C-alpha positions as CSV (number, residue, x, y, z in Angstrom):
1,M,23.0,-9.2,-0.4
2,G,22.4,-5.7,1.0
3,N,21.6,-2.6,-1.0
4,S,23.6,-1.1,-3.8
5,R,23.6,2.2,-5.6
6,A,22.7,1.8,-9.3
7,Y,23.9,4.1,-12.0
8,P,22.2,3.9,-15.4
9,V,25.0,4.1,-18.0
10,L,23.1,3.3,-21.2
11,R,19.5,3.2,-22.4
12,S,18.7,1.9,-25.8
13,T,15.6,0.7,-27.8
14,A,17.9,-2.1,-29.3
15,K,18.3,-5.0,-26.8
16,T,21.4,-6.2,-28.7
17,V,23.1,-2.9,-28.2
18,A,22.3,-2.8,-24.5
19,Y,23.3,-6.4,-24.0
20,R,26.6,-5.9,-25.8
21,Q,27.4,-2.9,-23.5
22,A,26.5,-4.9,-20.4
23,R,28.9,-7.7,-21.4
24,L,31.7,-5.2,-22.0
25,L,31.2,-3.7,-18.6
26,A,31.0,-7.1,-16.9
27,D,34.4,-7.9,-18.4
28,L,35.9,-5.1,-16.3
29,L,34.9,-6.8,-13.1
30,T,38.0,-8.2,-11.3
31,A,38.8,-11.8,-10.5
32,R,36.4,-11.6,-7.6
33,R,33.5,-11.7,-10.0
34,E,30.9,-14.5,-9.7
35,D,31.1,-17.4,-12.1
36,R,27.3,-17.4,-12.4
37,V,24.8,-15.0,-13.9
38,H,21.2,-14.4,-12.7
39,L,18.4,-14.4,-15.2
40,T,14.8,-13.3,-14.7
41,A,11.9,-12.7,-17.1
42,D,8.2,-12.1,-17.2
43,L,6.6,-14.2,-20.0
44,E,3.3,-12.8,-21.3
45,T,2.4,-15.3,-24.1
46,A,2.5,-19.0,-24.6
47,E,5.1,-18.4,-27.3
48,D,7.3,-16.6,-24.8
49,V,7.0,-19.5,-22.4
50,R,7.9,-22.1,-25.0
51,R,10.9,-20.2,-26.2
52,M,12.2,-19.7,-22.7
53,A,11.6,-23.4,-21.8
54,G,13.9,-24.3,-24.6
55,V,16.6,-22.0,-23.2
56,L,16.1,-22.9,-19.5
57,P,14.6,-26.4,-19.4
58,G,15.4,-26.9,-15.7
59,A,14.2,-23.5,-14.5
60,R,11.1,-23.0,-12.3
61,F,8.2,-21.2,-13.9
62,E,5.6,-19.6,-11.6
63,H,2.8,-17.1,-11.8
64,A,4.0,-13.6,-12.3
65,E,1.2,-12.4,-10.0
66,T,0.3,-13.9,-6.7
67,R,-2.8,-16.1,-7.0
68,T,-4.9,-17.6,-4.2
69,D,-7.6,-20.1,-3.9
70,P,-10.9,-18.2,-3.6
71,A,-12.3,-20.6,-1.1
72,T,-9.3,-21.2,1.2
73,G,-7.1,-18.3,0.5
74,A,-4.1,-20.7,0.0
75,Y,-1.4,-19.6,-2.4
76,L,-1.6,-21.3,-5.8
77,S,1.5,-22.4,-7.6
78,F,1.9,-23.1,-11.3
79,A,2.0,-26.8,-11.7
80,L,2.1,-27.4,-15.5
81,H,5.2,-28.7,-17.2
82,V,5.9,-25.9,-19.7
83,A,7.7,-28.1,-22.2
84,T,4.7,-30.4,-22.8
85,A,1.6,-28.2,-22.0
86,D,-0.3,-27.0,-25.0
87,E,-1.2,-23.4,-25.6
88,A,-4.8,-23.9,-24.3
89,A,-3.5,-25.2,-21.0
90,L,-0.9,-22.5,-20.6
91,R,-3.1,-19.5,-21.4
92,P,-5.1,-19.4,-18.1
93,G,-1.8,-19.3,-16.1
94,L,-0.3,-16.4,-18.0
95,P,1.7,-14.3,-17.4
96,L,4.5,-16.5,-15.9
97,H,7.7,-15.6,-14.3
98,V,11.0,-17.5,-14.6
99,W,14.2,-17.1,-12.6
100,A,17.5,-19.0,-13.0
101,S,21.1,-18.9,-11.9
102,V,23.4,-20.3,-14.6
103,P,27.1,-20.5,-15.3
104,W,28.4,-17.3,-17.0
105,G,28.8,-17.5,-20.8
106,T,26.4,-20.4,-21.3
107,V,22.8,-19.4,-22.3
108,E,22.8,-15.6,-22.1
109,D,22.7,-15.0,-25.9
110,R,19.9,-17.5,-26.3
111,F,18.0,-16.0,-23.3
112,V,18.1,-12.5,-24.8
113,A,17.0,-13.8,-28.2
114,A,14.0,-15.6,-26.5
115,L,12.7,-12.6,-24.7
116,G,9.3,-11.1,-25.6
117,R,7.8,-7.8,-24.4
118,G,7.8,-8.6,-20.7
119,R,10.3,-7.2,-18.3
120,A,13.5,-9.2,-17.9
121,G,17.0,-8.9,-16.4
122,I,20.5,-10.2,-16.4
123,G,22.8,-9.5,-13.4
124,R,26.4,-10.4,-12.5
125,H,28.2,-9.7,-9.3
126,G,31.9,-8.8,-9.0
127,A,34.2,-6.1,-7.8
128,W,35.3,-3.1,-9.7
129,P,39.1,-2.6,-10.0
130,D,40.6,-1.0,-6.9
131,D,40.9,2.7,-7.0
132,P,44.2,4.0,-5.5
133,D,42.5,7.3,-4.5
134,A,39.8,5.5,-2.4
135,D,40.1,4.3,1.1
136,R,38.5,1.0,0.3
137,P,38.6,-1.7,-2.4
138,G,35.6,-2.7,-4.5
139,L,33.2,-5.2,-2.8
140,A,32.1,-8.2,-4.8
141,G,28.8,-8.5,-2.8
142,Y,27.7,-5.1,-3.9
143,D,29.5,-4.2,-7.2
144,G,28.2,-5.6,-10.5
145,V,26.5,-5.0,-13.8
146,Q,22.7,-5.3,-14.4
147,I,20.8,-5.0,-17.6
148,L,17.0,-4.7,-17.5
149,F,15.0,-5.3,-20.7
150,H,11.8,-3.3,-21.2
151,C,12.5,-1.4,-18.0
152,D,14.1,1.9,-17.0
153,D,14.5,1.7,-13.2
154,A,16.9,-0.5,-11.2
155,D,14.0,-1.9,-9.1
156,G,12.4,-3.3,-12.2
157,E,9.0,-1.7,-11.5
158,R,8.3,0.4,-14.7
159,W,7.8,-1.1,-18.1
160,S,9.5,0.8,-20.8
161,G,10.2,0.5,-24.5
162,R,13.9,0.9,-23.7
163,H,16.5,-1.4,-22.2
164,T,18.8,-0.1,-19.5
165,V,22.3,-1.0,-18.4
166,F,23.1,-0.3,-14.7
167,V,26.5,-0.2,-13.0
168,H,26.1,-1.1,-9.2
169,T,28.6,-0.1,-6.5
170,T,28.7,-0.2,-2.7
171,K,27.1,2.9,-1.1
172,W,28.6,2.6,2.4
173,G,31.0,5.3,3.5
174,D,31.9,6.9,0.2
175,P,35.1,9.0,0.7
176,P,34.9,12.7,-0.4
177,A,35.9,13.3,-4.0
178,P,39.4,14.8,-4.3
179,P,39.6,18.3,-6.0
180,R,39.6,18.0,-9.8
181,S,42.8,18.9,-11.5
182,P,42.8,20.3,-15.1
183,R,44.0,17.0,-16.3
184,T,41.2,15.1,-14.6
185,S,38.6,17.5,-15.9
186,A,40.0,17.1,-19.5
187,A,39.9,13.3,-19.1
188,R,36.2,13.4,-18.0
189,C,35.3,15.6,-20.9
190,S,37.1,13.2,-23.2
191,A,35.2,10.2,-21.8
192,R,31.9,12.1,-22.4
193,R,32.8,12.5,-26.1
194,A,33.9,8.9,-26.5
195,P,31.7,6.2,-28.1
196,D,29.1,4.6,-25.9
197,G,31.2,1.6,-25.0
198,E,34.3,3.5,-24.0
199,A,32.4,6.2,-22.1
200,A,30.5,3.7,-20.0
201,R,33.8,1.8,-19.3
202,S,35.3,5.1,-18.2
203,R,32.5,5.8,-15.8
204,A,32.6,2.3,-14.4
205,R,36.2,2.3,-13.3
206,P,37.2,4.7,-10.6
207,A,34.5,7.1,-9.6
208,L,31.6,4.8,-8.9
209,R,31.6,3.5,-5.3
210,A,28.5,3.0,-3.5
211,G,25.9,-1.2,-2.7
212,A,23.9,-5.4,-3.9
213,Y,21.9,-5.2,-6.9
214,D,20.3,-8.6,-6.7
215,R,16.9,-7.0,-7.2
216,R,14.4,-9.1,-9.0
217,P,11.8,-7.2,-10.9
218,D,8.4,-7.4,-9.1
219,R,5.9,-9.9,-10.4
220,S,3.3,-7.3,-11.6
221,V,2.5,-7.2,-15.2
222,R,3.2,-4.4,-17.6
223,P,0.0,-2.3,-17.9
224,A,-1.8,-2.6,-21.2
225,P,-1.3,0.3,-23.6
């Protein structure tokens, strides 16, 4: 996928607010957008696992941290069937990590509702509308929208009480910005005063050009408070 440049456009303690903004931005992607969305989540409790198993019954669940056999050093995989295992059986394997690629518009609402306090993300690739002032069009392999729950960095490394929406763009060969005219400056000021949704949409359209955001949060667990 390459490497993209990520711009945080919204941080909120309300996951529904952040999720709604991410969907608005994803709707701005052109016809080159993917018809699938990528979901990832760290599941810290048996209840988290059971809820997510109901949303993603065919997904693969694995240990959130690498585990090895103490005698042989071989990597250990999570072998239980999460839909049937009881809490006592699930507990020693926690936390778990799940990743899935699903058709856009199918399970995202239920996925967000099923999240616990572990880090999680939703990402969709596409291309931003072409900018007539730029020397190149948007690139679907690098452009896109990402929302990270309980996280405030695009690499998914830091647990946070906030949820963050990122706009991703290709970072290769950005052309120099043209001089700002009074009309352009006024438009930018107006965008800054607009409501959250409109301001983020304004930032997403022409000015952001820069590279693939398919970054899965690392498997480490949020440190205990």
